[in-house]
Backbone bond lengths (Angstrom), bond angles and torsions (degrees), N, CA, C in turn:
res aa  C-N    CA-C-N  psi(-1)  N-CA   C-N-CA  omega(-1)  CA-C   N-CA-C  phi
1 M - - - 1.401 - - 1.515 111.94 -
2 M 1.313 118.49 133.54 1.464 124.02 -176.62 1.481 110.36 -105.33
3 F 1.390 116.21 129.18 1.401 122.22 178.61 1.560 107.84 -92.72
4 M 1.303 114.46 133.09 1.451 118.48 -178.62 1.514 110.88 -126.20
5 D 1.277 117.75 118.83 1.479 124.75 179.32 1.542 105.41 -82.24
6 T 1.370 118.34 114.93 1.428 120.19 -176.83 1.515 114.17 -69.45
7 D 1.309 117.57 -15.78 1.475 119.24 176.32 1.523 113.06 -89.16
8 H 1.292 116.54 -2.20 1.448 119.62 -174.44 1.559 110.02 -135.75
9 I 1.291 114.44 82.68 1.459 119.81 179.96 1.510 109.71 -115.98
10 C 1.345 115.01 112.19 1.463 118.76 -173.80 1.532 112.80 -99.15
11 S 1.315 117.69 -21.52 1.436 118.12 -171.66 1.493 114.83 -122.70
12 D 1.318 118.74 -3.74 1.468 120.81 179.33 1.554 108.04 -75.44
13 E 1.313 115.36 105.95 1.473 119.30 -174.01 1.559 112.46 -63.24
14 R 1.284 117.21 -34.56 1.470 119.40 179.41 1.546 110.88 -63.85
15 T 1.328 113.78 -45.77 1.521 119.53 179.31 1.468 109.22 -63.05
16 L 1.301 117.21 -45.92 1.496 120.42 -179.89 1.510 111.47 -62.32
17 A 1.305 118.33 -39.77 1.466 122.00 178.21 1.564 109.76 -65.20
18 E 1.288 117.63 -42.66 1.469 122.28 177.97 1.552 109.95 -61.28
19 R 1.333 116.44 -46.02 1.447 120.05 -178.22 1.562 109.97 -67.53
20 S 1.347 116.39 -37.45 1.487 119.92 178.18 1.545 110.20 -62.41
21 K 1.291 117.45 -38.21 1.492 121.45 -179.94 1.550 111.89 -62.22
22 K 1.344 117.23 -26.90 1.408 123.35 -179.45 1.528 114.17 -84.75
23 L 1.278 118.94 -4.27 1.446 121.92 177.56 1.535 109.15 -65.88
24 P 1.342 115.86 146.34 1.460 117.30 176.99 1.576 109.99 -68.87
25 S 1.295 115.94 163.06 1.469 120.97 178.10 1.536 108.55 -65.17
26 E 1.325 114.29 162.13 1.419 120.56 177.50 1.518 111.45 -60.57
27 E 1.329 115.66 -38.47 1.470 120.91 178.68 1.533 110.32 -62.70
28 S 1.334 116.85 -40.64 1.482 120.32 179.30 1.513 110.55 -68.15
29 V 1.277 116.40 -42.94 1.477 120.07 178.12 1.531 110.88 -60.88
30 Y 1.331 116.14 -44.51 1.463 121.90 175.75 1.512 112.62 -55.87
31 S 1.337 114.50 -46.27 1.488 119.63 -178.04 1.568 109.37 -65.36
32 M 1.328 116.18 -39.78 1.456 118.86 177.21 1.543 110.92 -62.88
33 C 1.297 116.03 -41.08 1.484 118.79 177.10 1.490 111.45 -62.42
34 Q 1.308 118.89 -37.01 1.479 122.15 176.63 1.531 109.98 -61.98
35 I 1.300 116.94 -42.93 1.456 121.61 179.51 1.527 110.83 -62.03
36 F 1.333 115.04 -49.07 1.491 119.38 -178.16 1.545 108.68 -63.96
37 N 1.308 117.39 -38.79 1.465 121.08 178.91 1.552 109.59 -62.85
38 A 1.305 116.17 -44.50 1.487 119.93 -178.14 1.540 111.91 -62.90
39 L 1.354 114.51 -30.36 1.453 118.63 -176.42 1.509 113.42 -83.88
40 Q 1.328 118.14 2.60 1.463 122.98 176.22 1.520 111.11 -69.98
41 C 1.308 118.18 -26.73 1.440 124.65 177.41 1.506 108.67 -79.52
42 T 1.285 119.46 118.32 1.479 121.01 -171.45 1.538 113.70 -62.71
43 T 1.311 118.40 -20.44 1.407 122.69 -179.67 1.570 110.58 -65.77
44 R 1.317 116.62 -42.91 1.459 121.93 -175.70 1.553 112.49 -63.18
45 P 1.329 117.98 -49.09 1.502 116.28 177.24 1.586 111.56 -62.37
46 K 1.305 114.71 -35.46 1.502 117.18 176.76 1.534 109.96 -62.39
47 I 1.275 119.05 -39.84 1.482 123.59 178.96 1.557 106.73 -63.27
48 L 1.313 115.94 -45.85 1.493 119.23 -178.27 1.529 109.90 -62.60
49 F 1.361 118.04 -39.29 1.454 118.31 178.49 1.521 111.23 -70.00
50 L 1.308 118.91 -33.11 1.497 119.18 174.19 1.542 110.46 -63.64
51 L 1.330 116.17 -44.30 1.416 121.90 -178.29 1.555 114.58 -70.66
52 L 1.301 112.91 -20.23 1.505 118.18 176.31 1.500 107.86 -64.19
53 Q 1.319 117.41 -25.78 1.470 121.58 -178.05 1.530 111.84 -88.80
54 G 1.351 116.24 -8.90 1.456 119.81 179.42 1.532 110.88 143.33
55 G 1.348 113.33 166.10 1.459 118.11 179.86 1.515 112.92 -64.02
56 M 1.329 113.85 150.90 1.499 120.36 178.02 1.513 110.24 -146.46
57 C 1.307 115.05 155.44 1.496 120.95 174.01 1.514 106.02 -92.09
58 V 1.325 114.06 168.83 1.490 122.10 -179.93 1.554 110.50 -56.20
59 K 1.290 115.57 -46.03 1.507 119.79 -177.11 1.540 110.08 -60.93
60 G 1.344 116.82 -41.56 1.470 119.99 178.20 1.531 110.90 -61.92
61 I 1.283 114.38 -43.73 1.510 118.93 -178.72 1.572 109.16 -67.10
62 E 1.283 114.53 -42.13 1.504 121.80 175.36 1.517 110.24 -54.97
63 N 1.304 117.72 -49.78 1.471 121.14 -179.73 1.480 114.36 -67.63
64 A 1.352 114.66 -41.87 1.463 119.36 179.71 1.524 113.18 -63.47
65 L 1.298 117.15 -37.37 1.471 120.15 -177.69 1.509 114.27 -96.78
66 G 1.336 117.18 -13.70 1.452 121.32 178.94 1.519 112.84 67.34
67 I 1.365 114.99 36.16 1.483 120.20 176.71 1.520 109.03 -123.24
68 S 1.302 116.08 170.35 1.487 121.75 -172.71 1.556 110.79 -73.79
69 Q 1.293 113.34 155.93 1.442 121.75 178.58 1.554 109.13 -57.81
70 S 1.295 117.55 -41.38 1.482 122.37 -179.47 1.522 112.19 -61.70
71 A 1.327 113.94 -41.43 1.503 118.23 -179.44 1.565 109.40 -68.25
72 V 1.328 116.58 -40.33 1.474 119.28 177.10 1.526 108.83 -63.45
73 S 1.299 117.87 -47.68 1.505 120.53 -176.53 1.508 109.31 -62.58
74 H 1.312 117.63 -42.61 1.484 119.63 -178.62 1.576 108.81 -64.65
75 S 1.304 117.64 -40.45 1.445 116.89 179.83 1.535 111.38 -69.67
76 L 1.320 117.86 -40.20 1.449 120.82 178.02 1.536 111.28 -61.83
77 K 1.368 116.29 -37.14 1.445 119.61 176.97 1.506 110.29 -58.81
78 N 1.314 114.47 -49.36 1.501 119.76 178.92 1.578 110.91 -58.96
79 L 1.289 115.98 -45.54 1.459 118.76 -179.05 1.540 112.73 -65.48
80 R 1.335 113.14 -34.84 1.497 118.41 -179.75 1.589 109.31 -69.95
81 Q 1.366 115.43 -39.65 1.463 120.05 -178.97 1.565 108.82 -61.27
82 L 1.361 117.46 -31.68 1.429 120.97 -176.46 1.571 108.60 -90.49
83 D 1.291 117.67 0.70 1.464 123.79 -176.71 1.527 111.83 58.10
84 L 1.321 116.34 39.90 1.464 121.46 171.57 1.489 109.65 -93.40
85 V 1.342 115.72 -26.66 1.466 123.71 -176.47 1.495 108.16 -131.15
86 R 1.275 117.23 141.67 1.487 123.29 174.18 1.499 109.02 -124.30
87 V 1.364 116.01 167.04 1.450 121.04 -176.57 1.521 108.86 -132.96
88 R 1.318 114.65 145.35 1.496 121.18 172.20 1.510 109.64 -137.01
89 K 1.322 114.30 148.94 1.472 119.54 178.05 1.524 110.31 -85.30
90 E 1.290 114.44 131.09 1.447 121.03 174.41 1.541 106.17 -127.64
91 G 1.293 115.82 97.53 1.454 119.67 -173.30 1.505 109.12 65.86
92 R 1.362 116.39 -124.69 1.476 119.84 179.84 1.480 110.82 -95.43
93 F 1.320 119.74 6.01 1.452 123.33 -177.79 1.519 111.76 -105.47
94 A 1.347 116.58 144.54 1.462 121.48 169.16 1.500 106.25 -99.01
95 V 1.339 113.90 121.95 1.445 119.93 -179.41 1.515 110.46 -107.76
96 Y 1.321 116.00 124.88 1.453 121.91 -179.93 1.520 110.94 -96.27
97 Y 1.304 114.59 144.88 1.490 122.37 -179.51 1.486 110.08 -149.40
98 L 1.272 117.89 161.75 1.448 123.59 -179.74 1.524 108.22 -67.01
99 A 1.361 115.60 142.81 1.458 121.33 -171.74 1.551 113.07 -64.86
100 D 1.313 115.87 -37.98 1.520 117.53 -178.22 1.523 109.46 -170.05
101 E 1.321 112.22 -178.49 1.433 118.81 -178.58 1.526 115.62 -65.44
102 H 1.332 116.77 -23.89 1.427 121.99 176.02 1.504 111.63 -64.31
103 V 1.296 115.85 -42.00 1.488 120.97 177.66 1.525 109.80 -66.96
104 E 1.304 118.54 -40.39 1.460 122.14 177.29 1.514 108.32 -60.14
105 L 1.306 118.77 -49.94 1.458 122.90 -177.54 1.508 109.81 -64.65
106 F 1.331 119.60 -40.29 1.465 123.72 -177.72 1.508 108.76 -59.23
107 I 1.349 115.41 -54.37 1.453 116.59 -175.31 1.533 114.20 -70.99
108 T 1.296 116.34 -33.07 1.449 121.42 174.50 1.515 111.18 -62.68
109 M 1.314 116.67 -45.66 1.506 120.59 -176.38 1.551 109.00 -70.69
110 C 1.323 118.53 -37.27 1.476 121.61 176.86 1.533 107.99 -60.93
111 R 1.262 117.37 -46.25 1.484 119.65 -179.94 1.555 111.02 -63.78
112 E 1.308 117.52 -43.92 1.503 118.81 178.44 1.493 109.25 -63.05
113 H 1.343 117.18 -40.86 1.477 117.37 179.94 1.563 113.30 -62.44
114 V 1.304 114.42 -43.04 1.423 120.56 -178.53 1.571 109.24 -66.20
115 E 1.300 116.08 -42.92 1.484 119.53 -177.50 1.503 112.86 -72.73
116 E 1.325 118.45 -24.52 1.456 123.19 174.00 1.508 112.17 -69.47
117 M 1.369 115.07 -31.25 1.474 120.16 -178.99 1.471 114.10 -70.10
118 K 1.350 117.95 -17.57 1.459 121.90 -174.97 1.518 109.99 -71.59
């Protein structure tokens, strides 16, 4: 009698073909890699965690993290280019906030995963 683990099929061509069809497009994988690469700089995840609590201007982020305005602006530019962060004008201030609930969930789940590993 042969035991077969249904979660581990290495040679069933039909199953492998079905799983391969469910892979994201090359463009999507590339975009995901850009996001992961951008988050290697510790400043950017910190900014995302600050914005998880609500919108902030550059000066507020600068003061909260104790880093220069240029470092904050550079990081925000990268986060905006990846559509993780968006900006809106409120009077004379530019207020940055998380792009959507996917970003909120992504950073929340990453944090939970890391803290579970401890």
